[in-house]
KOLVEX-928547 format. One line per 5 residues: number of its first residue (from 1); their letters; for each residue z, y, x of N, C-alpha, C, O. Coordinates in steps of 0.1 Angstrom, whole numbers. Example, Ala and Ser with C-alpha at 12.3 -4.5 7.8 and 13.67 -1.06 7.14 Angstrom:
2
1> as> 78,-57,132,78,-45,123,78,-33,132,85,-33,142  71,-22,128,71,-11,137,79,0,129,80,11,134 $
***
This chain:
86
1> xxxxx> -53,104,-189,-48,94,-180,-42,83,-189,-34,85,-198  -46,71,-186,-41,59,-194,-30,53,-185,-33,48,-174  -18,53,-189,-7,48,-181,-7,33,-179,0,28,-170  -16,26,-186,-17,11,-184,-30,8,-175,-32,-4,-174  -37,17,-171,-49,15,-163,-46,17,-148,-44,28,-144 $
6> xxxxx> -47,6,-141,-43,6,-127,-52,16,-119,-48,23,-111  -65,15,-122,-75,24,-115,-72,38,-117,-72,46,-107  -68,42,-129,-65,56,-132,-52,60,-124,-52,71,-118  -42,52,-124,-30,55,-116,-33,56,-101,-27,64,-94  -42,47,-96,-45,47,-82,-52,60,-79,-49,66,-69 $
11> xxxxx> -62,64,-87,-69,77,-84,-60,89,-85,-61,98,-77  -51,89,-95,-41,100,-96,-32,100,-84,-29,111,-79  -27,89,-80,-18,88,-68,-26,93,-55,-20,101,-48  -38,89,-53,-46,94,-42,-48,109,-43,-48,116,-32  -51,114,-55,-54,128,-56,-41,136,-53,-41,146,-46 $
16> xxxxx> -30,132,-59,-17,139,-56,-14,138,-41,-8,148,-35  -17,127,-34,-15,126,-20,-23,136,-12,-19,143,-3  -36,137,-17,-45,147,-10,-41,161,-13,-44,170,-4  -34,164,-24,-30,177,-27,-16,180,-21,-10,190,-23  -11,171,-12,1,172,-5,13,172,-15,22,181,-13 $
21> xxxxx> 13,163,-24,24,162,-33,29,147,-32,27,139,-42  35,144,-21,39,130,-19,49,124,-28,49,112,-32  58,132,-33,68,127,-42,62,123,-55,65,112,-60  53,131,-61,46,127,-73,37,115,-71,36,106,-79  30,115,-59,21,104,-56,29,91,-55,24,81,-60 $
26> xxxxx> 40,92,-49,48,80,-47,52,74,-61,52,62,-63  57,83,-70,61,78,-83,49,71,-91,51,61,-97  38,77,-90,26,72,-97,22,59,-91,19,49,-98  21,58,-78,17,46,-71,27,34,-73,24,23,-74  40,38,-74,50,27,-77,48,22,-91,50,10,-93 $
31> xxxxx> 45,31,-100,42,26,-114,30,16,-114,30,6,-121  19,20,-106,8,11,-105,11,-2,-99,6,-12,-104  19,-2,-89,23,-15,-82,31,-23,-92,30,-35,-92  40,-17,-100,48,-25,-110,38,-32,-120,41,-43,-124  27,-25,-123,18,-31,-133,10,-43,-127,9,-53,-133 $
36> xxxxx> 6,-41,-114,-2,-51,-107,-1,-49,-92,-8,-40,-87  7,-57,-86,9,-55,-71,-2,-60,-63,-2,-58,-51  -11,-67,-69,-22,-73,-61,-35,-65,-60,-44,-69,-53  -34,-52,-65,-46,-44,-64,-47,-39,-49,-37,-34,-44  -59,-41,-43,-61,-37,-29,-59,-22,-27,-64,-14,-34 $
41> xxxxx> -51,-19,-16,-50,-5,-12,-38,2,-18,-34,13,-13  -32,-3,-29,-21,4,-35,-9,6,-26,-3,17,-25  -5,-5,-19,6,-4,-11,4,5,1,13,11,6  -8,4,7,-11,13,18,-10,28,14,-5,36,22  -15,31,2,-14,45,-3,1,49,-5,5,60,-2 $
46> xxxxx> 9,39,-10,23,42,-12,30,44,1,38,53,2  26,37,11,32,39,25,28,53,30,36,59,37  16,57,27,11,70,32,20,81,25,23,91,31  23,79,12,31,89,5,45,89,10,51,100,12  50,77,13,64,77,19,64,83,33,74,90,36 $
51> xxxxx> 54,81,41,54,87,54,53,102,53,59,109,61  45,107,44,44,122,42,57,128,37,60,139,40  64,120,29,77,125,24,89,123,33,97,132,35  90,111,39,102,108,47,99,106,62,109,105,69  87,105,66,84,103,80,84,88,84,85,79,75 $
56> xxxxx> 82,85,96,81,71,101,93,62,97,91,50,95  105,68,97,117,60,94,117,55,80,121,44,77  112,63,71,110,59,57,101,48,55,103,39,47  90,48,63,80,37,62,86,24,67,84,14,61  94,25,78,101,13,83,110,7,72,111,-5,70 $
61> xxxxx> 118,15,65,127,11,55,119,5,43,123,-6,38  108,11,40,100,6,28,94,-7,32,94,-16,23  89,-9,44,83,-22,48,94,-33,48,91,-44,44  106,-30,53,117,-39,54,120,-44,39,122,-56,37  121,-34,30,124,-37,16,113,-46,10,116,-55,2 $
66> xxxxx> 101,-42,13,89,-50,7,89,-64,12,87,-74,5  92,-66,25,92,-79,31,103,-88,25,101,-99,22  115,-82,23,126,-89,18,123,-92,3,127,-103,-2  117,-83,-5,115,-86,-19,104,-96,-20,105,-105,-29  94,-96,-12,83,-106,-12,89,-120,-9,85,-130,-15 $
71> xxxxx> 98,-121,1,104,-133,4,113,-138,-7,113,-150,-10  120,-129,-14,129,-133,-25,120,-139,-37,123,-149,-43  109,-132,-39,100,-136,-50,93,-150,-47,92,-158,-55  90,-151,-34,84,-164,-30,94,-175,-31,91,-186,-37  106,-173,-27,117,-183,-28,120,-186,-43,121,-198,-46 $
76> xxxxx> 120,-176,-51,123,-178,-65,112,-186,-72,114,-195,-80  99,-183,-68,88,-191,-74,88,-205,-69,85,-215,-77  92,-207,-57,92,-221,-51,104,-229,-58,102,-241,-62  115,-222,-60,126,-229,-67,122,-232,-82,126,-243,-87  115,-223,-88,111,-225,-102,102,-237,-103,103,-245,-112 $
81> xxxxx> 93,-239,-93,84,-250,-93,91,-263,-90,87,-273,-95  102,-262,-82,109,-274,-79,119,-278,-90,123,-290,-91  122,-269,-99,132,-272,-109,128,-283,-118,136,-291,-123  115,-285,-121,111,-296,-130,112,-309,-122,112,-320,-129  112,-309,-109,113,-321,-102,127,-327,-103,128,-339,-104 $
86> x> 137,-318,-102,151,-323,-102,155,-325,-116,166,-329,-118 $
***
């Protein structure tokens, strides 16, 4: 396994999820998302791992955290872009 290869991490996470090891799958998928959050399907697999581990309430918390983090990142990038204007 190459820890810097998104595809390897994604396949490992999917395999661990299929083997009913959601805690391990979650950790691997979070690492993959940290490397590149734009890879298709990573977040959906992470939500599946969270659901298997914590149930529907865990998924709701994870989605809320994701939405707030995405909003914060969007706002920060917008402010960074406006910084040169002022």
